[in-house]
C-alpha positions as CSV (number, residue, x, y, z in Angstrom):
1,M,-9.9,5.4,13.8
2,D,-9.3,2.2,12.4
3,W,-6.1,0.2,12.9
4,N,-5.0,-2.6,10.4
5,D,-3.7,-5.5,12.3
6,A,-0.4,-5.4,11.6
7,A,0.1,-1.5,13.1
8,E,-1.9,-2.6,16.1
9,D,0.9,-5.6,16.4
10,L,3.7,-3.4,16.2
11,L,2.4,-1.0,18.7
12,H,2.0,-4.1,21.1
13,Q,5.8,-5.0,19.9
14,V,6.9,-1.3,20.5
15,L,4.9,-1.0,23.9
16,A,6.1,-4.7,25.2
17,Q,10.1,-3.2,25.3
18,T,8.5,-0.1,27.1
19,P,9.4,0.5,30.7
20,R,6.0,-0.5,32.8
21,P,5.8,2.7,34.4
22,V,5.0,4.9,31.2
23,R,3.9,2.0,29.1
24,D,0.0,3.3,29.3
25,A,1.3,7.1,28.7
26,T,3.2,5.9,25.7
27,E,0.6,3.9,24.7
28,T,-1.6,6.9,24.7
29,Q,0.9,9.1,23.1
30,L,1.6,6.7,20.5
31,R,-2.2,6.1,19.2
32,Q,-2.8,10.1,19.0
33,T,0.0,10.9,17.2
34,A,-0.3,8.1,14.7
35,E,-3.9,8.6,14.2
36,A,-2.8,12.6,13.8
37,L,-0.4,12.1,11.3
38,A,-2.9,9.2,9.1
39,E,-5.4,11.9,9.7
40,E,-3.2,14.4,8.0
41,D,-2.4,12.3,5.0
42,G,-6.0,11.6,4.3
43,K,-6.4,8.1,5.7
44,N,-8.5,6.6,7.5
45,R,-6.8,3.8,9.0
46,V,-3.4,3.5,10.7
47,G,-0.4,1.7,8.8
48,V,2.7,0.0,10.0
49,E,4.3,3.2,8.4
50,T,2.6,5.4,10.2
51,V,3.1,3.8,13.8
52,I,6.9,3.8,13.1
53,T,6.7,7.3,12.4
54,A,5.0,7.9,15.5
55,W,6.9,6.1,17.4
56,V,10.2,7.8,15.9
57,R,8.6,11.4,16.6
58,N,7.7,10.5,20.3
59,T,11.1,9.1,21.3
60,P,13.5,11.5,23.1
61,E,16.0,12.8,21.1
62,A,18.6,11.4,24.0
63,L,17.3,7.9,23.2
64,R,16.7,7.8,19.3
65,S,20.5,6.2,18.7
66,D,19.0,3.1,19.8
67,L,16.0,3.3,17.6
68,P,17.9,1.3,14.8
69,R,18.9,-1.4,16.8
70,Q,15.0,-1.5,18.4
71,L,13.6,-1.8,14.5
72,E,16.3,-4.9,13.7
73,R,14.8,-6.3,17.1
74,L,11.3,-6.1,15.8
75,G,12.6,-7.5,12.3
76,L,12.0,-4.3,10.7
77,D,15.3,-3.1,8.2
78,S,16.5,0.5,9.9
79,E,17.9,1.9,6.9
80,E,14.3,1.9,5.6
81,Y,13.5,4.2,8.2
82,R,17.0,6.5,8.4
83,H,15.2,9.5,7.0
84,L,12.8,9.3,10.0
85,M,15.5,9.4,12.6
86,E,17.8,12.4,11.0
């Protein structure tokens, strides 16, 4: 499946703040989830919104409270994605 440049960039930004020991596994997991979500939506390309959804879904419940801060650190408005974290 194709990824647009912005989605690929966001994935790399997320991975840059992921601890090295789990970075490769996290990348695999996020790519698989994002591609599955895009497929479910009938898309043939992964976009930024899909990457964010995959990131939230793959974040352990205990760490989700930190997601708004992480989103804002990446220049994203956490309020736009609050519905994904509830």
